[in-house]
N, C-alpha and C positions, 0 to 999 in steps of 0.2 A: 575550408581546409579538409573537412572530414570527407566531401565528396571528391576532393583531390586524392586521399587517402586509398578510397575505393577504387577509383583509377588506377593507381600505382599495384594496387594488390591484383587487381583483375588482369592486369598486363603479365603476371606471373602465371604461366600456364599451370604449374601444379598446384595453384591455389583452388581448391573447390569449393570453399564457402568464407563467410565474412561475419563474425560477431561483433556487434556494437552498432552505434555508438552508445555511450552511457546517458548522454543529455537529451532532452526532449529536444532542445532548439536545433541541435544538428541532424536530429533523424529524418525530418523529411527529405531533405536534400540528399542524404545519404541514401535513404530508401530510392528515390527516383533514379540516382546513378547508378546503383546495383542492378535496378531492373532494366534500365537501357542497355547495361552491358552482360545481361541475362548470367548474373552469378547469386546463389543464394546469400541471403543475409539475414542473419537472426538477432534483431533487435530486442534489447533489454529496457528500452526505455517505456515510460509509462503513458505515452501520448498514445491515443487511442485510433487515430487514422492511418498509421504507419503502413498496414498491410495494403492497403486499397492503391499502392503505388503497382502492385502486380504480383503476379503469382510466384515470384522467386523470393518474395519478401514475408518473414516470418516474425512474429513477435513472442518472445518468452518473458512475460511480465505478469504482474497482478493488475488488472485493471481496477479503476477506482469504483465503476459499478459492481464488479463481483464482490468486492470488499464491503460495501455498503449492503447489497443484497444479504450478504451472510451474517453480517452485524445484526442487521435488522429482523433477520428470521430467529435468530437466536434471542435476542432482547424481549421481542415481541411473543413468542411462542415458548421459549423455554422458560426464561426469567420473567414471564408475564409483566412485562412494563409496558405502559400505555401512554403516559404523559411526559413530555419531555421538553427541557430547556435546549436552546443552540446558540453558541456562541461561535463567528468563524471569521476567520481573517479577511481583511476587504481586500482582495487581490482574487485572479481566475481561479485558482487551485482552489482556495477556501470558499468560493460560490459555487464552484462544481461539485464539490463534496457536499454542502449543505443542500443543493437541488436534489442531489441523488439521495442522501439521507431522508429528506423530506417525502419523496416520492416513494421509496420502500417503506417508510413507517406508515403512511397513508393506504398503501395497498396493503397493510397487514392490520389495520384497524385502529392505529395509534396516532397520536398528533403532536405537533409541536406547538405548544401553547405561548412559548416566548422565544423570539430569537434576537439577535443583536450582531450586526459587524462591528469590528474595530480595527484600528490601523495599527502598523508596527509602532509607530511612535506613543501611542497609548499604552502600550505593555513595556515599551522599552525604556520609556522614562520613569516607570512605575507609577503611573497615574491611577486614579480611582475611575474605574469605566463608568460606574454609576452616576458620576458627576461631570461628565463630558457632554451633556447636551446642551440646547440653545436655552435652557430656562424655562420652556414651557410646562403648562401642568400635566399636558397629555405625555410627555417625554419622562417628566419625574416620575409619574405614576408608573408608567409601564418599565421604568428600570428598578423601580423599588420592589425587588423581589423577595427581600430576606423573610418577610414576614410569611411568605406564600410557599416558602420551599419544600414544606412538607407535603405539599400536593402535588408535587414532580417526583418521577421516578429516577431520572437520569439526566445528566447533562452532557450533550455532545460538543466536543470541542475537537475539530480537525486541524491541528497546529501542534507545536512539540507538547512534550508532556509538562516541563517545568512553566510554559505558558500556561497550559491548562490549570496547573495546580496556583498559579498567581490569580488566575482570574476568579478561582472557587475560593480563594483566600481572600479576595477583596470582596467578594458578594457574601461573605460569610456563609458559605455553601458546606454543610455538614457532609462531606464525602466519605466519611469514616464507617458512617453506619448505613442509613437508608438510602440516600442520594447518591448514585454512583457516577464516575465520569467513564464517557463514552470516547473512544478515538480512534486513530489510524494505524496503520502498521508501523510507522517510524517510531511508536512508542516501544516498540520491543528492543529496549536495550537497558541493560541493567543501569548502565550508569546515569539514565535519566529519571529511574526509577528511584535510585538513591538521591537524586538532585531534589527531586519533587518531594521527598520526606513522607510524613503520613498521609498527603494529601493522593497519593497514588494509591492507597490500599482500597481494594475493590474495582480498579478501573478494569474496563472491558474494552479488548480490541480485538482485530483480525489480523493474521498473518500468514504467509503460505511457508514459512519457513521457521521452524521451532527447534532450536539446537540442541535441546534436551529430550529430543522425542525419542521414543523406545524403537530405536531402527540402528541395526548394524551399519548401514549405508551413511546414515547421519552422524552417528558416531564416528566412525571412521573419518568422514571428511572434516569434522570440527576438529579431532585431535591431530590431523595431519596439518591442517591450514595453521593450527595454532603454535605447531612445532616449528612450521616455517616462519610465520610472520610475528609470533608472539602476542599476537591478539585473537579474539573470537571472530568468527567471520560474520557478516549482516546478511541481510537477504540479497542485497546487490552482488556479493561474492558467490553466495549460493546459486543465483541465477546464471552468472557466469560460469559455472563449475558445470551446472546442468547442461546449459547452452553446448560447451564443447562435447559432454557425452553423447548428446543427441548427435551431433555431426560425426563424431567419431564409430557411433553404432551404425548409422547410415552407411558408412564406408566400409568398415570391418564387419557387421553383422548382415548387413542387406547388400554387401558387394556394389555399392554406388561406387563409380570412379571417376566420373564427369560431372559437369554441373548440372545438368539436366536430371541425371539419375538421382544426385544428391537431393534436389529440389523434391523428385518424386517420392523420395524415401521419406522424406521430412513429412511431406504432406499426408502419409499412410501412419505416423506415430500415433500410438493408441497406449495409454496408461503406461507408459513408459515410467520406470520407477527411478524417478528422481529426488535428490535430497529435499526438494522443494514440493514434494508431492507426485501424485502419478499424473504425468503429463499427458495430454491429447491434445493435437492441434485441430480444430474444428473446420469448417469449410471455409472461413475466412484467414486461415491460418493463424489464428490467436490460440494462444496456449489456455486450456482449461484445466482446472485441479481443484480438488476439495481444498478449502481454507481450513487453518487452525484459529479457533475462538480462544483467546486468550484473557487471563485474570491475572491481577496482581494480589497475592494473598500473603501477608505477613512479610511484605518487602520482597518477594519472590515472583517469579513469572511462572504461572502454570498453566495448563489445561483448564478451562471453564467448565463445570460440571453441568 
């Protein structure tokens, strides 16, 4: 369906570029079709291989690797953390986040001293993760971490914040003081902070869009979006907004009027002032930007110091 939509749009001669799709599952076929029809496409999917389809394909998103690199740099260098727990969901995304986090931590002298996969059923039915093993002495010992929690600096959980809070609660992890929760960009939602209650305090995560940033562009975007839709924008809406502005800039500021010239103009984007940060497309047509390191302080999301 998404590839068919690209065909229909490309048939319109005055369409010079396409933004989308939103889902990673649709992205490969869409990118392949856009490249075949030689029409610029700006994807906001998190899928890493999209731009390999060809020189008409761009991606304006935040890669998992850049997210984990920024997080690891802050917690090891600035926060001086070295020893970590890791719980991650037993799926492709969870495994990839764990792999990247482990690599980034090790390269900076840190170490994951305990890790554990869990299934959605284990969390969904409210079971105790520590007692889901096969009963072996080795597993019982490896999961009995309560008495050792003081020897860890933080626990990494690349899942929703309420799930992270549930795991912390079930393991009796004192996340309000020394032991910090480490997460991913999807934690940047005040509703999730409220739902996680006190377990969210001190949590650290990374995002490219901070709606309370001291920036006239960000303030204007957030105000106008909320006025139009009566909800705050999230990263996805911010990426869509910046993607449209990138194309408008290519057409108006750079005078690109055809698909080839729009592609060339996008390829030359450098430090574009987006609401998701200054955007530069690298040689692989992947957007690069400096990310925010955020922390929950007294129940409110703020930039980490």
